[in-house]
N, C-alpha and C positions, 0 to 999 in steps of 0.2 A: 271444196276438195281438201282432203287431209294434207298437212305439210309432211312431205316425205323426206327421208334422209337424202343427202346430195348424191349418193351412190346408186339410187334406185330411180329408174325412169321407164317410160313407155317406149317400146321399140319404134325405131324409125321405119319408114316404108321399105328401105333397102335391107333392113335386118329381119324382115318378116318372111318366113319360109312360105313356099307356094302351097299353103294348106288352108282350105276354106274354114276349118274349125278355128284356126288362129285368128283369121279375119273376123269371124263371128264373135269370138270372145272379146276382141278389141272393140267391136261395135257395141256389145253389151256393156263394156266398161264405161263407155261415154255416159251412160245413164245410171251407173252403179252408185250405191250409197256409201261411198268411202269418205266418211266424216268422223269427227270425234264422237265417241260414245262407246257403249258396251252391250254385249249380249250375255244372258245368264241362263244356264240350264241346271236344274236340280238333279242330283244323283239318284236315279231311280233303281239302279241295279245293285248298289251297295257292295260291289265286288271289291272296291277299295274304300277305305274309311275317310272319305271327304263328303261334304254335304252339297256342294255346288261347284260348277265349273263356269268360268267366264272368259270371254275374249274381248279385249279392250283396244280400241283405236285412240291414239292421242297424238297431237302434233309432235313431230320429232324433237323440237326444242324443249318440250315438257316431259319427254319420255323418262329421263333419268330421275327426275323429281318424283314422278309417280311410281317408278320402280322401287325407290327407297321407301316411299310411304307404304306400299303393299308389302315390302319386305319386313316392315315393322310389325305386321300381323303375325309373322311366324315366331315360333319359340326362340329362345336365346341361342340354342345350338342348332346349326344348320349344315347341310352339305352343299357345296357349290357345284353347279353343273356348267360345263362349257364344251363346245365342240365346233368344228367346221360344219357348214351347211351340208346336210345329207351324209354326214359321217357319224360314227358312233360317239355317244357322249362320254365324257370323263366325269366321274363323281369324286369330289374330294372327301377326305376324312371329315367327320363332324368337327366343327370349330365354333367359337363364339361368333355370333352373327355380326356384331359390331366390328370385329377384327376382319372378317371376310369383306364386309362392305368398305372398310377403310382401304383394303388392298384393291378392290374393284374400282374405287374412285380414281385410282391412278390411270385407269384405262377407260374413263367415262366416254371420251369421244369415240374411241375405237369400238367400244361395245354398243354404243347407241347409233353409230352411223355406218359401220362396216357390215354390209349385208351378207358377208361370208361367215360371220360369227353369230353363234347363238349362246345364250347363257341364262343362268337363273339360280335360285336357291330353293332347297327342298328340305322338309322335315317329314319323316315317315316312321311311324311306329305301328303296332298292331291296332291301336285305338284311333290314330289320327294321321291324315295325310294333308299337308299344306305345301303349296309350291307356287312360286312366281317365276315365270319364264318369259324371256324376250326372244321371239322368233327371228329368223333371218330377215323377214320383211319388216321387222321392228314394230310389231304390235305385241301386246302382252297377253299371255295365257295365265290364268290364275285358278288354282284348285284350293278351296277354302272350307272352313267349318263354321265361321261366324259371319252369316250373311248380313246381319244388321251393321256390323263394323265395316264390312266391305261396302255396303251401300252408303254409309256415312262418308267414307273416303271418296267414293264416286261423286257425291254431292259437293265435297270440298273442292274437287277439281272441275266442278260444273260439267260432269259427264252424265249424259242421259242414257237410259236403257232404250235401245233401238233394236227390236227383234229382227228387222230386215237389213241389218248392218252388213256391209261388205268389207273385204280386206284386200290389200295389194296382192297377196299371193294367190288369189282366185283367178288372176288374169295374166296374160303374157307380160313379161317384164325383162328389163336388161339391168344387170348389176355391174357396176364399174368399181375398180379399186379405189379405196378411200385415199390412198397416197396420190391419186391423180388430182384430188381437190385440196389436200392438206399435206404439205411436206413435213409438218411437225409431228405426224402420227407414226405409229409403228405398223409394220406390215402384218398382215393377218397371221402368218406362221410364227412370227416373233411373239405376238400376243399369246398364242396358244402355248408356245414353249415356255414363256415366262410364268404363265398361270400354273403349268405343270410343275415348274420349279418351286414356286411359292406355296402352292396348295397340294399337299401330299395326297395322291390318289387313294381312294378307298378300294381295296382289292376285291372284296367279295360282292358287295351290292351297295345300293344307295339307301338301304333301310337303316334305321337307327340301331336296331338290335343285332 
């Protein structure tokens, strides 16, 4: 089973609503393929200028390292995406990727373990869309244009392509505050407020032009 962040767990019996569908999903979860690996789909519609889309499971203790490695695939100028789970995303003005990563490193624990936070980096022009995004359940979504480079990175992290891979957010789950496990971290709202203070929001859109 995949190493989850400390804030994410399976519901206890007393937390499960009297709903047969929830019990059924938890039963299915027992045999689910929630392991390290990735799924990849080619872009067949071409509505947006990316070549493939991937979802990646990695043990939580390795999440930040993989995020940085995939971020290096993006161009030097990026917009930072961040939001509370199920709320509208904020996109920063485009800045040097290295500078944005330096800022995000200050929140490594919160960003990788607080399941109320989502974040990522994006580059989007008329010719190219590339994005690395960490979901609330702490798996990575990646939109890319260089499949060979992507697969090379997956090999470096010993991540195999698994077509029937499952993810934590497919099943009932309980999310607890990160501050319950670590008194040295910042609360979710504080992280969002500070990111907005340090990363000037882009007013019109997340596109480069």
